[in-house]
C-alpha positions in Angstrom: -19.7 -19.5 -15.2 -22.6 -18.5 -17.0 -24.3 -21.8 -18.1 -27.8 -23.1 -18.9 -27.3 -26.4 -16.8 -27.7 -27.0 -13.2 -24.2 -28.3 -12.7 -20.9 -27.9 -14.8 -17.3 -29.1 -14.6 -14.5 -26.6 -13.2 -11.1 -27.4 -13.5 -8.8 -27.2 -10.6 -5.1 -26.8 -11.1 -3.4 -28.8 -7.9 0.0 -28.6 -7.5 2.0 -32.1 -6.8 2.4 -32.7 -3.5 4.5 -35.7 -1.2 3.0 -37.8 1.6 5.3 -39.7 3.7 3.2 -40.8 6.3 0.5 -43.3 5.2 -1.5 -42.7 8.6 -1.9 -38.8 7.7 -4.4 -37.2 6.4 -5.3 -37.8 2.5 -3.2 -35.4 0.6 -4.0 -34.2 -3.3 -1.3 -35.1 -6.0 -1.9 -33.9 -9.2 0.2 -31.5 -11.6 -3.2 -31.7 -14.1 -6.3 -30.2 -13.8 -8.6 -32.3 -12.2 -12.6 -31.8 -13.1 -14.8 -31.3 -10.1 -18.6 -31.1 -10.2 -20.1 -27.9 -8.9 -23.8 -27.3 -8.3 -24.8 -24.0 -9.5 -26.9 -22.6 -6.6 -30.3 -20.8 -6.6 -31.0 -22.0 -9.8 -34.7 -22.6 -8.6 -35.1 -19.2 -7.5 -33.9 -17.6 -10.8 -36.1 -19.3 -12.6 -39.1 -18.1 -10.4 -38.1 -14.9 -11.0 -38.1 -15.1 -14.5 -41.5 -17.2 -14.4 -42.9 -13.9 -12.4 -41.1 -11.6 -15.0 -43.3 -13.4 -17.5 -46.5 -13.2 -15.9 -46.1 -9.5 -14.9 -45.3 -8.8 -19.1 -48.1 -10.7 -20.1 -50.8 -8.7 -17.2 -49.0 -5.4 -18.5 -49.4 -5.8 -22.2 -53.2 -6.7 -21.6 -53.4 -3.1 -19.5 -51.5 -1.1 -21.9 -53.5 -2.7 -24.6 -56.5 -2.1 -22.7 -55.7 1.9 -22.0 -55.0 2.6 -25.5 -58.3 1.0 -26.5 -60.4 2.8 -23.8 -58.8 5.9 -24.5 -59.1 5.3 -28.5 -62.8 4.7 -28.4 -63.8 7.3 -26.0 -66.2 9.9 -27.2 -69.6 11.3 -26.0 -72.3 13.4 -27.8 -74.7 15.5 -25.7 -78.2 15.0 -26.2 -78.9 18.5 -27.4 -77.9 20.3 -30.6 -78.4 23.1 -32.9 -78.9 23.3 -36.6 -75.2 24.1 -37.4 -73.5 22.5 -34.1 -73.3 19.2 -32.6 -71.7 19.0 -29.3 -69.2 16.2 -29.3 -66.6 15.0 -27.2 -63.7 12.5 -28.3 -60.1 11.8 -27.7 -58.4 13.4 -30.6 -59.7 16.7 -29.6 -57.2 16.8 -26.9 -53.5 16.5 -28.5 -52.4 14.9 -25.2 -54.9 11.9 -25.4 -53.7 11.2 -29.1 -50.1 10.9 -27.9 -51.5 8.6 -25.0 -53.1 5.9 -27.3 -50.1 5.9 -29.9 -47.7 5.7 -26.8 -49.8 2.8 -25.0 -50.1 1.1 -28.4 -46.3 1.1 -28.6 -45.6 -0.4 -25.3 -48.2 -2.8 -25.9 -46.4 -3.9 -29.0 -43.4 -4.1 -27.4 -44.4 -5.9 -24.6 -45.6 -8.7 -27.0 -42.5 -8.6 -28.8 -40.2 -9.0 -25.6 -42.2 -12.4 -24.4 -39.6 -14.5 -26.4 -36.6 -13.0 -24.5 -38.9 -13.3 -21.1 -39.2 -17.2 -21.8 -35.4 -17.3 -22.6 -34.8 -16.2 -19.3 -37.2 -18.8 -17.8 -35.6 -21.8 -20.1 -31.9 -20.3 -19.1 -32.4 -18.7 -15.8 -28.4 -18.2 -15.3 -28.3 -16.3 -18.6 -27.7 -12.5 -18.1 -27.6 -11.1 -21.6 -31.5 -11.5 -22.5 -32.4 -10.1 -19.0 -29.8 -7.2 -19.8 -31.5 -6.4 -23.0 -34.9 -6.1 -21.2 -33.3 -3.7 -18.8 -32.3 -1.1 -21.4 -35.8 -1.7 -23.5 -38.2 -1.9 -20.2 -36.3 1.1 -19.3 -37.3 3.5 -22.4 -40.7 1.6 -22.2 -41.0 3.3 -18.5 -40.4 6.8 -20.0 -42.8 6.5 -22.4 -45.4 5.0 -20.5 -44.8 7.7 -17.6 -45.1 10.7 -20.0 -48.1 9.6 -21.7 -49.9 8.8 -18.2 -48.9 11.5 -16.7 -49.6 14.6 -19.2 -52.9 12.7 -19.8 -53.4 13.0 -16.2 -52.8 16.6 -15.9 -55.5 17.4 -18.8 -58.1 15.2 -16.8 -57.3 17.2 -14.0 -57.9 20.3 -16.0 -60.9 19.2 -17.7 -62.3 18.4 -13.8 -61.4 21.3 -12.4 -60.2 24.0 -14.9 -58.1 27.1 -14.0 -59.6 30.4 -13.0 -56.5 32.3 -13.5 -56.4 31.7 -17.1 -59.8 31.3 -17.6 -59.7 27.7 -18.8 -63.0 26.2 -18.0 -64.2 22.7 -16.9 -66.1 20.8 -19.0 -66.8 17.4 -17.2 -69.6 18.8 -15.9 -71.0 18.5 -19.0 -69.2 15.6 -21.0 -69.2 13.5 -17.7 -69.2 10.0 -19.3 -65.9 11.1 -21.5 -64.0 12.4 -18.7 -64.8 9.4 -16.6 -63.6 6.9 -19.4 -60.5 9.2 -20.0 -60.0 9.0 -15.9 -60.4 5.4 -16.0 -57.8 5.2 -18.9 -55.5 6.6 -17.0 -55.7 4.9 -13.7 -55.3 1.9 -15.8 -51.9 3.0 -17.1 -50.8 3.9 -13.8 -51.5 0.8 -12.6 -49.7 -1.4 -14.9 -46.9 1.1 -14.5 -46.6 0.2 -10.6 -47.1 -3.5 -10.9 -45.2 -4.1 -14.0 -42.6 -1.6 -14.6 -41.3 -1.1 -10.8 -41.7 -4.7 -10.1 -40.0 -6.2 -13.2 -36.8 -3.6 -12.7 -36.7 -4.7 -9.1 -36.8 -8.4 -10.3 -34.3 -7.7 -13.2 -31.6 -6.1 -10.6 -32.3 -8.7 -8.0 -31.6 -11.5 -10.9 -28.2 -9.9 -12.0 -27.2 -9.3 -8.3 -27.9 -12.9 -7.3 -26.2 -14.3 -10.3 -23.3 -12.5 -9.2 -23.7 -13.7 -5.8 -23.8 -17.2 -6.7 -20.6 -16.8 -9.1 -18.8 -15.6 -6.2 -20.4 -18.0 -3.5 -18.3 -21.0 -5.6 -15.1 -19.3 -5.1 -13.9 -16.2 -3.3 -13.7 -13.4 -5.4 -11.2 -11.6 -3.7 -8.8 -14.3 -3.3 -9.2 -16.1 -7.3 -9.0 -14.7 -10.7 -12.7 -15.8 -11.8 -11.9 -14.2 -15.5 -9.0 -16.7 -16.1 -11.5 -18.9 -18.0 -11.2 -20.4 -21.8 -13.9 -21.6 -24.1 -14.7 -24.5 -21.9 -15.3 -22.8 -19.0 -12.5 -24.2 -16.9 -11.4 -22.1 -14.4 -7.7 -22.3 -12.9 -7.0 -21.9 -9.5 -3.5 -21.7 -7.7 -3.8 -22.7 -3.8 -1.3 -22.4 -1.0 1.1 -24.7 0.2 0.5 -26.6 3.2 2.1 -29.5 4.9 1.1 -32.6 6.6 2.5 -33.0 10.0 -0.1 -34.5 12.0 -2.4 -37.7 11.9 -6.2 -37.2 11.3 -5.5 -33.6 10.2 -7.5 -32.3 7.7 -7.0 -32.8 3.6 -3.9 -30.7 3.0 -2.6 -29.1 -0.4 0.9 -28.7 -1.3 2.0 -25.7 -3.7 5.4 -23.9 -4.7 3.4 -21.1 -5.0 1.6 -19.0 -2.0 -1.7 -17.7 -2.5 -2.1 -13.8 -3.7 -5.0 -12.0 -3.8 -5.8 -11.6 -7.7 -7.7 -8.5 -8.9 -10.5 -9.6 -10.9 -10.0 -8.1 -14.4 -13.3 -6.7 -14.9 -12.6 -4.6 -11.3 -11.4 -1.8 -13.9 -14.6 -1.5 -15.9 -16.7 -1.7 -12.8 -15.0 1.2 -11.9 -14.9 3.2 -14.8 -18.9 2.4 -14.7 -18.9 4.0 -11.1 -17.0 7.0 -11.9 -19.2 7.5 -14.8 -22.4 6.9 -12.6 -20.9 9.9 -10.3 -20.5 12.1 -13.1 -23.6 11.7 -14.3 -25.5 11.8 -11.0 -23.8 15.4 -10.6 -25.2 16.5 -14.0 -28.6 15.0 -13.5 -28.4 17.3 -9.8 -27.5 20.1 -11.5 -30.3 19.6 -14.2 -33.0 19.2 -11.7 -32.1 21.9 -9.5 -31.8 24.4 -12.1 -35.4 23.2 -13.6 -36.7 23.8 -9.6 -35.1 27.1 -9.3 -36.3 28.0 -12.7 -39.7 27.2 -12.6 -39.9 28.6 -9.0 -38.9 31.9 -10.2 -40.8 32.2 -13.2 -42.9 35.4 -12.8 -44.3 38.3 -15.1 -46.1 41.4 -14.3 -47.6 43.1 -17.6 -46.9 46.8 -17.7 -50.6 47.7 -17.7 -53.4 47.4 -15.3 -56.7 48.6 -14.1 -58.2 50.1 -11.0 -58.9 46.7 -9.8 -57.0 44.2 -11.6 -53.4 43.5 -12.1 -52.1 41.1 -14.7 -49.6 38.8 -13.5 -48.4 35.1 -13.9 -46.5 33.1 -11.6 -45.9 29.3 -11.4 -48.3 29.0 -8.5 -51.2 29.9 -10.6 -51.0 26.3 -12.0 -51.4 23.2 -9.8 -48.8 21.1 -12.0 -46.0 23.7 -11.9 -46.4 23.6 -8.2 -46.2 19.8 -8.6 -43.5 20.4 -10.8 -41.3 22.3 -8.3 -41.7 19.9 -5.2 -40.9 16.8 -7.4 -37.9 18.4 -8.5 -36.9 19.8 -5.3 -37.4 16.2 -3.9 -35.5 14.8 -6.8 -32.2 17.1 -6.3 -32.2 16.3 -2.4 -32.3 12.4 -3.3 -29.2 12.8 -6.1 -27.5 15.0 -3.3 -27.7 12.3 -0.7 -26.7 9.5 -3.3 -23.6 11.2 -4.1 -21.8 9.0 -0.8 -23.1 5.4 -2.2 -21.6 6.4 -5.6 -18.4 7.5 -4.0 -18.6 4.0 -2.4 -19.4 2.4 -5.8 -16.0 3.7 -7.1 -14.1 2.7 -4.1 -15.3 -0.9 -3.8 -16.3 -1.5 -7.6 -17.3 -5.2 -6.7 -19.7 -3.9 -4.0 -23.2 -5.1 -5.3 -25.6 -4.0 -2.5 -24.7 -0.4 -2.8 -25.4 -0.2 -6.3 -28.4 -2.2 -6.0 -30.1 0.2 -3.6 -29.4 3.0 -6.0 -31.0 1.2 -8.9 -34.6 0.9 -7.1 -34.5 4.4 -5.8 -33.0 5.9 -8.8 -36.0 4.2 -10.2 -38.3 6.0 -8.5 -36.6 9.4 -8.9 -36.5 9.0 -12.5 -40.3 8.2 -12.8 -41.3 11.0 -10.4 -38.9 13.7 -12.6 -40.3 12.1 -15.8 -43.8 12.5 -14.3 -43.3 16.2 -13.5 -41.7 16.8 -16.4 -44.2 15.5 -18.7 -47.4 17.1 -16.9 -45.7 20.5 -17.1 -44.6 19.6 -20.7 -48.5 19.2 -21.5 -49.6 22.5 -19.5 -46.8 24.6 -21.4 -48.1 23.3 -24.7 -51.7 24.1 -24.0 -50.2 27.7 -22.6 -48.6 28.3 -25.9 -51.2 26.7 -28.6 -54.7 26.7 -26.6 -57.5 24.5 -27.5 -60.2 25.3 -29.6 -62.4 22.5 -29.4 -62.8 23.0 -25.3 -62.3 27.1 -25.6 -59.0 26.4 -23.8 -57.3 30.0 -25.1 -53.4 30.6 -25.2 -51.6 33.2 -23.1 -48.2 32.8 -24.2 -48.7 35.9 -26.4 -49.4 38.2 -23.7 -47.3 36.3 -21.0 -43.7 35.3 -23.5 -41.5 35.7 -20.8 -43.2 33.9 -18.3 -43.7 30.6 -20.6 -40.2 31.0 -21.7 -38.8 30.6 -18.1 -41.4 27.6 -17.8 -40.8 25.9 -21.1 -36.8 26.2 -19.8 -37.4 24.4 -16.6 -39.6 21.8 -18.4 -36.6 21.0 -20.7 -34.0 21.0 -17.5 -36.7 18.6 -16.0 -36.8 16.2 -18.8 -32.6 16.2 -19.2 -32.3 15.1 -15.9 -34.9 12.4 -16.4 -33.0 11.1 -19.5 -29.5 11.4 -17.2 -31.3 9.3 -14.5 -32.4 6.8 -17.1 -29.0 6.6 -18.3 -27.5 5.5 -14.9 -30.1 2.9 -14.3 -28.8 1.3 -17.6 -25.2 1.9 -16.4 -26.3 0.4 -12.7 -27.9 -3.0 -15.0 -24.3 -3.1 -16.8 -22.3 -3.1 -13.4 -24.7 -5.4 -11.3 -24.1 -7.6 -14.7 -21.6 -10.8 -14.1 -18.8 -10.5 -16.6 
């Protein structure tokens, strides 16, 4: 049924009937397929969605490019210096900021290359393949953008506040302009993540969902086989036998075959996707819950101490790790509560409303998981390697077990995030009309 025109011809096989009464209701009589013109509904709304996608894509490209340029040009030189030392702060002093520039530049390049696909969606609003391609690559870019923004946000927070437990001192009091510019770049990225990634993901999903509804509004999906098509796009429909017995009755059809509920051939494929969704959801639940427990129980006490000091490392010594535990706990609860909806999608593979609900909330939980995992990954990297430019010293040589537990938790969270992204892509395939 996918077409680029506002109308299309659909062939309907009408069995031969006989009319014995001239005054009775008109009857259809044909043993061959007849062509009827069916107007595709909601074409205008789909074109509006595609136009909104294009505008948001342009805005996001400008925001991503602006964030990359802002961070890449960020530097500040203090007005005092010595004979051998110049006090300079620039973006490549912090590894996370270097990744931020690279990631945003890559996303801006992708958004530029995706504009032709968005134009195709405007000119062909009923086409689902370009939209599905955009869903897949937009999902990947969403992950990259969130990792860059959240990791950089954790470094900006540390630069402003420091961490007394690890003797990581803040430096934004000295390099205020540098920190302000870095904060602005991170906020800019966060804004276009919200405005573009979430909004267009919802537009993609609603677009695919509406196409499915439009497809079923022409002929009931639970009565007719919508997949019995040929290359010309004609659909064969068998109508039930009726009889003309009264004058003035509605048009009747005659057939030697009774109507039977025909199961759409794509039902099996959609059920397979729903089963895969359920299995992946269970795996993501295990990964998220395991990551939260591993981080929440990360603790190490050194065997030596003084009269006044005891050397201990716990997850709540880091604000980022506390956010990690709360975020992964929320994601675990959501995944547990989403299992009944996933089961509904298995039992009713053609139902699109539960699938659309899961896509929306899965996108939110994937973003939260990626944000927590990438921010904690930046902190673990700093704990392992330190940063000589800002005098943040590593401490994993002393607290090796603690760092190992934190690293394992971060890996588990990123695994959960990857599974959620795969689930989102599977949902897009399930929503696509086949």
